[in-house]
Each structure stands twice: as structure tokens, then as C-alpha cells.
C-alpha positions as CSV (number, residue, x, y, z in Angstrom):
1,M,-15.1,3.6,-35.9
2,T,-11.2,4.6,-36.5
3,T,-9.2,3.9,-33.7
4,M,-7.6,7.1,-31.9
5,R,-3.9,7.4,-31.5
6,L,-3.0,8.6,-27.8
7,P,0.2,9.8,-26.4
8,T,2.4,6.9,-25.2
9,R,4.5,5.8,-22.3
10,Q,6.6,2.9,-21.6
11,V,5.5,-0.2,-20.0
12,A,7.2,-3.6,-20.0
13,G,9.2,-2.4,-22.9
14,R,6.3,-1.6,-24.9
15,A,4.8,1.8,-25.7
16,V,1.3,2.1,-24.5
17,S,-1.3,4.7,-24.2
18,A,-0.3,7.4,-21.5
19,I,-3.4,6.4,-19.7
20,G,-4.6,2.7,-19.1
21,F,-7.9,1.2,-18.4
22,G,-8.5,-0.7,-15.1
23,C,-11.2,-3.1,-15.8
24,M,-12.1,-4.1,-12.1
25,N,-15.0,-1.9,-12.1
26,L,-16.7,-3.9,-14.5
27,S,-17.0,-7.1,-12.5
28,H,-15.7,-6.2,-9.0
29,A,-15.6,-3.9,-5.8
30,Y,-18.0,-1.1,-6.1
31,G,-21.3,-2.9,-5.6
32,Q,-23.5,-4.3,-8.3
33,P,-21.4,-4.7,-11.5
34,P,-23.0,-3.7,-14.8
35,P,-24.6,-6.1,-17.1
36,A,-22.0,-8.1,-19.3
37,E,-22.9,-6.3,-22.5
38,H,-22.4,-2.9,-21.1
39,G,-19.0,-4.0,-20.1
40,R,-18.2,-5.1,-23.3
41,A,-19.5,-2.0,-24.9
42,L,-17.2,-0.1,-22.6
43,L,-14.1,-2.2,-23.5
44,H,-14.7,-1.6,-27.1
45,A,-15.3,2.3,-26.8
46,A,-11.6,2.3,-24.9
47,L,-10.1,0.5,-27.8
48,D,-11.8,2.7,-30.2
49,A,-10.4,5.8,-28.1
50,G,-6.9,4.5,-28.3
51,V,-6.3,2.8,-24.8
52,T,-3.7,0.1,-25.4
53,L,-3.1,-1.0,-21.5
54,F,-5.7,-3.0,-20.2
55,D,-5.6,-4.5,-16.6
56,T,-7.4,-7.2,-14.9
57,A,-7.0,-9.8,-12.2
58,A,-7.9,-13.4,-11.0
59,L,-9.5,-11.8,-7.9
60,Y,-11.9,-9.2,-9.8
61,G,-15.2,-11.2,-9.8
62,F,-13.2,-14.2,-8.7
63,G,-12.4,-14.7,-12.5
64,A,-15.6,-13.2,-14.2
65,N,-13.5,-9.9,-15.0
66,E,-11.0,-11.9,-16.9
67,S,-13.7,-13.9,-18.4
68,L,-15.5,-10.8,-19.7
69,V,-12.5,-9.0,-20.8
70,G,-10.5,-11.8,-22.7
71,P,-12.8,-12.4,-25.7
72,V,-13.1,-8.5,-26.2
73,L,-9.4,-7.9,-26.4
74,A,-8.5,-11.0,-28.2
75,P,-8.7,-9.7,-31.7
76,H,-6.5,-6.7,-30.4
77,R,-3.6,-8.3,-28.7
78,P,-1.0,-7.4,-31.2
79,R,-1.7,-3.5,-30.6
80,I,-2.3,-3.6,-27.0
81,V,-0.6,-4.9,-23.5
82,L,-2.6,-7.1,-21.4
83,C,-2.1,-7.3,-17.9
84,T,-3.3,-9.5,-15.1
85,K,-2.4,-10.6,-11.4
86,G,-2.0,-13.7,-9.4
87,G,-1.2,-14.5,-5.8
88,M,-4.6,-13.4,-4.5
89,A,-7.6,-15.0,-5.8
90,G,-11.0,-16.5,-5.0
91,V,-10.7,-19.8,-3.2
92,A,-13.8,-22.3,-2.9
93,S,-14.8,-22.8,0.7
94,A,-17.8,-24.3,2.9
95,D,-18.7,-20.7,3.3
96,G,-18.6,-19.9,-0.6
97,V,-15.6,-18.5,-2.5
98,K,-13.2,-16.4,-0.2
99,R,-10.5,-14.1,-1.3
100,V,-7.3,-15.9,-0.3
101,I,-3.7,-14.2,-0.5
102,D,-1.3,-17.3,-1.6
103,G,2.3,-16.7,-2.8
104,R,3.4,-20.1,-2.9
105,P,4.9,-21.3,-6.3
106,V,2.1,-24.0,-6.6
107,A,-0.7,-21.2,-6.1
108,I,0.9,-18.7,-8.4
109,R,1.1,-21.2,-11.4
110,R,-2.4,-22.4,-10.6
111,N,-3.5,-18.5,-10.6
112,C,-1.5,-18.2,-13.9
113,E,-2.9,-20.9,-15.6
114,D,-6.3,-20.2,-14.5
115,S,-5.9,-16.7,-15.9
116,L,-4.8,-18.2,-19.3
117,R,-7.6,-20.2,-19.6
118,R,-10.2,-17.5,-18.8
119,L,-8.6,-15.0,-21.0
120,G,-8.5,-17.3,-23.9
121,T,-5.1,-16.6,-24.6
122,D,-1.5,-18.5,-24.1
123,H,0.4,-15.3,-23.1
124,I,0.0,-12.4,-20.5
125,D,2.0,-9.5,-21.3
126,L,2.6,-8.2,-17.9
127,Y,1.6,-10.4,-15.0
128,Y,1.7,-8.9,-11.4
129,L,2.2,-10.4,-7.9
130,H,-1.2,-9.0,-6.7
131,R,-0.1,-9.2,-3.1
132,W,3.2,-10.1,-1.4
133,D,2.1,-13.1,0.7
134,K,4.7,-12.6,4.0
135,A,4.2,-16.2,4.9
136,V,6.2,-17.1,1.6
137,P,9.7,-16.0,0.9
138,L,9.4,-13.1,-1.7
139,E,12.2,-14.9,-3.5
140,D,10.0,-18.1,-4.1
141,S,7.2,-16.2,-5.6
142,I,9.1,-14.2,-7.9
143,G,11.1,-17.3,-8.9
144,E,7.9,-19.1,-10.1
145,M,6.9,-16.2,-12.0
146,A,10.3,-16.1,-13.7
147,R,9.7,-19.9,-14.5
148,L,6.4,-18.9,-16.1
149,K,8.3,-16.2,-18.1
150,A,10.8,-18.9,-19.3
151,E,8.0,-21.0,-20.3
152,G,6.6,-18.1,-22.8
153,K,3.4,-18.0,-20.2
154,I,4.0,-14.4,-19.2
155,G,6.2,-11.6,-20.8
156,A,7.0,-9.5,-18.1
157,L,6.8,-9.5,-14.1
158,G,5.4,-6.9,-12.0
159,L,4.3,-6.3,-8.2
160,S,1.6,-4.5,-6.6
161,E,1.1,-2.9,-3.2
162,V,4.8,-3.1,-2.4
163,S,7.7,-0.9,-0.8
164,A,10.8,0.3,-2.1
165,A,12.9,-2.2,-0.3
166,T,10.6,-5.0,-1.7
167,I,10.8,-3.7,-5.0
168,R,14.6,-3.9,-5.0
169,R,14.6,-7.3,-3.5
170,A,12.3,-8.6,-5.8
171,H,14.3,-6.8,-8.7
172,A,17.4,-8.6,-7.5
173,V,15.6,-11.9,-8.5
174,H,14.3,-10.9,-11.8
175,P,13.6,-7.7,-13.5
176,I,10.7,-6.0,-12.3
177,A,9.0,-4.1,-15.5
178,A,6.1,-2.5,-13.5
179,V,4.7,-1.8,-10.0
180,Q,1.0,-1.0,-9.6
181,S,-0.2,0.8,-6.3
182,E,-2.3,3.4,-5.4
183,Y,-1.3,7.0,-6.3
184,S,-3.4,10.1,-6.3
185,L,-3.5,13.5,-4.9
186,W,-5.2,12.0,-1.7
187,S,-2.9,8.9,-1.6
188,R,0.7,10.3,-1.9
189,N,2.6,7.4,-0.2
190,A,4.2,6.6,-3.4
191,E,6.4,9.8,-2.9
192,L,8.0,7.9,0.2
193,G,10.3,5.6,-1.7
194,T,8.4,3.6,-4.3
195,L,8.3,6.1,-7.2
196,Q,12.2,6.6,-6.9
197,A,12.7,2.6,-6.7
198,C,10.9,2.4,-9.9
199,R,13.0,5.0,-11.4
200,E,16.0,3.4,-10.5
201,I,15.2,-0.2,-11.8
202,G,13.6,1.6,-15.1
203,A,10.0,0.0,-14.1
204,A,6.7,2.0,-14.7
205,Y,4.7,3.1,-11.9
206,V,1.2,2.1,-12.8
207,A,-1.3,4.1,-10.5
208,F,-4.5,2.9,-9.8
209,S,-7.4,4.7,-8.3
210,P,-6.1,8.2,-9.7
211,V,-9.4,10.2,-8.9
212,A,-9.6,8.5,-5.4
213,R,-12.4,6.1,-5.8
214,G,-14.6,9.0,-7.1
215,V,-13.5,11.8,-4.5
216,L,-11.6,13.9,-7.2
217,T,-14.8,14.3,-9.5
218,A,-17.5,16.5,-10.4
219,E,-19.8,14.5,-8.0
220,P,-18.0,12.8,-5.3
221,P,-19.7,9.5,-4.0
222,D,-22.3,9.5,-1.3
223,P,-21.1,6.6,1.3
224,A,-24.8,6.5,2.4
225,A,-25.7,5.2,-0.9
226,F,-22.8,2.7,-1.3
227,D,-23.9,-1.2,-2.0
228,A,-23.7,-3.4,0.8
229,K,-20.5,-5.1,-1.3
230,D,-18.8,-1.6,-2.0
231,I,-15.4,-2.0,-0.6
232,R,-15.3,1.7,0.3
233,R,-17.6,0.7,3.0
234,A,-14.4,-0.8,4.8
235,M,-12.1,2.2,3.9
236,P,-11.5,4.8,6.6
237,R,-11.5,7.9,4.7
238,F,-15.4,7.4,3.7
239,E,-16.5,7.0,7.3
240,A,-18.5,10.1,8.5
241,A,-15.7,10.8,10.9
242,H,-13.5,11.7,8.3
243,Y,-15.5,12.2,5.0
244,A,-16.8,15.6,5.8
245,A,-13.3,16.7,6.0
246,N,-12.3,15.1,3.0
247,L,-15.3,16.4,1.1
248,A,-14.2,20.1,1.9
249,L,-10.9,19.7,0.2
250,A,-12.9,17.9,-2.7
251,A,-14.7,21.1,-2.9
252,A,-11.7,23.1,-3.2
253,H,-10.2,21.0,-5.8
254,R,-13.4,21.4,-7.9
255,A,-12.4,25.3,-7.8
256,L,-9.1,24.7,-8.8
257,A,-10.1,22.4,-11.7
258,A,-12.6,25.2,-12.9
259,E,-9.4,27.7,-12.9
260,A,-7.6,25.4,-14.8
261,G,-10.5,25.0,-17.5
262,C,-11.1,21.1,-17.1
263,S,-12.9,18.6,-15.0
264,P,-11.7,17.6,-11.7
265,A,-10.9,14.0,-12.6
266,Q,-8.8,15.6,-15.6
267,L,-7.2,17.9,-13.0
268,A,-6.2,14.8,-10.9
269,I,-5.0,12.8,-13.9
270,A,-3.2,15.6,-15.4
271,W,-1.4,16.1,-12.2
272,L,-0.2,12.4,-12.1
273,L,1.1,12.7,-15.7
274,Q,3.0,15.7,-14.9
275,R,4.9,14.2,-11.9
276,A,7.0,12.0,-13.8
277,P,7.2,10.1,-17.3
278,H,7.2,6.5,-15.7
279,I,4.0,7.2,-14.2
280,V,0.8,5.8,-16.0
281,P,-2.4,6.5,-14.7
282,L,-5.1,3.6,-14.3
283,P,-8.3,4.9,-14.2
284,G,-11.4,2.5,-14.1
285,T,-15.1,3.4,-14.9
286,T,-18.4,1.9,-15.7
287,S,-19.3,5.0,-17.6
288,L,-18.8,6.1,-21.4
289,V,-18.9,9.8,-20.2
290,H,-16.4,9.3,-17.4
291,L,-14.2,7.1,-19.9
292,H,-13.8,10.0,-22.4
293,D,-13.5,12.8,-19.5
294,N,-10.6,10.8,-18.0
295,L,-8.6,10.5,-21.5
296,G,-9.2,14.3,-21.7
297,A,-6.4,14.7,-19.3
298,L,-4.2,14.2,-22.0
299,Q,-4.8,17.6,-23.2
300,V,-4.4,19.4,-19.9
301,R,-1.4,21.2,-19.1
302,L,-1.0,22.6,-15.6
303,D,0.9,25.6,-14.8
304,A,3.4,25.3,-12.0
305,G,1.5,27.9,-9.6
306,L,-1.6,26.0,-9.8
307,V,0.5,22.7,-9.2
308,V,1.9,24.2,-6.0
309,R,-1.4,25.1,-4.9
310,L,-2.9,21.9,-5.7
311,E,-0.2,20.0,-3.8
312,A,-0.7,22.2,-0.9
313,L,-4.5,21.6,-0.6
314,W,-3.8,17.8,-0.5
315,N,-0.9,17.6,1.2
316,P,-0.9,14.1,3.3
317,G,-1.4,15.9,6.6
318,A,-4.6,17.4,5.3
319,V,-6.4,14.2,4.2
320,S,-8.5,12.6,7.0
321,G,-8.3,9.1,7.9
322,P,-5.8,6.2,6.9
323,R,-6.0,4.6,3.3
324,Y,-7.0,1.2,4.5
325,N,-8.5,-0.4,7.7
326,E,-6.3,-2.3,10.1
327,Q,-6.7,-5.9,8.3
328,N,-6.2,-4.3,4.8
329,S,-3.2,-2.4,6.0
330,R,-1.6,-5.6,7.4
331,E,-2.1,-7.1,3.7
332,V,0.1,-4.6,2.0
333,D,3.7,-3.7,2.1
334,T,3.6,0.0,1.4
335,E,5.3,2.9,3.2
336,E,2.4,5.1,4.6
337,F,2.3,8.7,6.0
338,T,1.5,8.5,9.8
339,A,-0.2,11.1,11.7
């Protein structure tokens, strides 16, 4: 199949497809992952569609995601940007493998070298600190990432789920090329400072969960059907006390999408694309249909009046429930809207 050419944006000094592909869903987070052959087929479809920004992490499937995507992407490395993350990974314990946040230099180096091995490469184009370990000075974590770059093991440094102050603090140690955090119509905390901080330092803002973990689609998920390991089970916005109110917003969103002549997911992603040129949406999916639907957002243009109505619908005060539960909120370093 002939590879398509998509509009581009800048990430880590490279022109990449204006919409990336988040690989997490293929191995992690939303219940039972699809068979490996399905994941490989979806990655090939994304490549054929012109996607050139691919994102994974040591955490996803406790390494399984990197092992899946590495061989598929290897023949295409000259034309793609491969991103992964360290500082949060699976660590073996007496009770099995557990998720551990560890920003010590020795842990970051170990995470990076493990990722290189699983990905089957000697160079990661963009390496993120997945979480800032608040028990470790940020300068120590970023300093070790800078050393990995000096050794040629990584090409650019990124941060994930951090505040504007932390972005500037890290950038003072070593230039930060990208910040990856949740950003969508229903999670607009990026507008409290991090978008502006990225603009100031020339970093890309890579927006994960741009369709609100499935809510901004034609068929929002049913929490009653979530798998036991689905991470949304621990997210307050999907609890019954909040979800009914959020579904009402989603129904109005679908009506606006019909008015705009696009799908609900395309409306959500197109809104992000029009927000600022340094924003790169990073949807993830296990569906070939949804992959192509998401990329169709590149052809959608929203008029100013509809954008005003869309932002009024999804104003932060209207969304019911916090983004994360208390434990996960403590683990991130982002500005959040308060009730």
C-alpha cells in the first residue's frame, strides 16, 4: 500500500504527522488487550495512513508494548519519530509486577536501557520522564536524561503530566522538546499554564486522551461493561454519581458534530488542532475504523461560532468529577481546575 502524506507539525525538531498514534491501548489500560497480531496490523495501518509519531512507554504492559511496537516500526525509523517514557515502570515484587514511580538516575538509566533492548534499537528519538518522582530532585532526573542524550541513547527530552513551573525548572537544566499530558474538551487544565509554558520554550504539547477516553465519540463507553483491569474504573468521572451528567454533555457534543458534518471524535480532535500550532493530538485505539476516523479530523475546519458553543458546552465547571482519584492526583504535577 502506498503511504499517505499527512499535514505535519514540529516535535523534537522533526516534522511529524499532525496527529500521532498512542500505542498504549494495544497492551495496557483498558482491559484485555487485543491479540498481538491485531496490534501489529493496526500499527502497519497507521504507517500506511501516514502517521509518523508513535508513542509507547516502559509502563505499558510492563514492557510488552515496547516489545510489540519495536519490530513493526524498525524498518520505518528514518521517517518516524519513536517516543517512549521512563521513570515509571513495572518492578517485580513478592506480589507480582507492580507499577513504581522512580526518578533516581540509576532507575531512569535502567528504564532507558531496558526500553532500548525491548524496542530493538540503539536510539530513542524522544524520551519522556513519565512522572516526576517528587522524592527525587527534578534536576537529578533531568540530568541523567541529559547524560543519556550525550551518549546518543536518546535524541530529545520530554516531560509528562507536569505543571508550568516544573516545565520551566526542567528546561533550565536541559532543553525540553515536548510535554505530554491529557488535554481534551473535558480535560482543559492545560489552559491553566502548561500550554503557555510550552509555547515560551518552543516545546510541543502532545495531547493524550483527546477523545476523553471514549466519551467524545459516537458511542461513549458503558462503565458497567468495563473489564476488571480497566483504569477508568478508578476515575471519578466514570462513577455513576458523575457519569450521567457527563453523558448529557456528550449527547450535546454529538449534536454539534452532526451540525459540523463530522464525527464526534473528529470534532474533538479538530478542536485541539485549531487551538494552537504546537499541539499534537495523540489518540490511541484498537480499531481500524476509529484510526481512520481520528485521522479524518485533519480535514475538518470549525467555524468560530461553533468553537464558542463547543467550549461553552465543555467549560471546566460543567464537567462532573475530578480527572483522577486522590491517589493518582498526588502522583501528577499538573494545574487542575477546582470546583
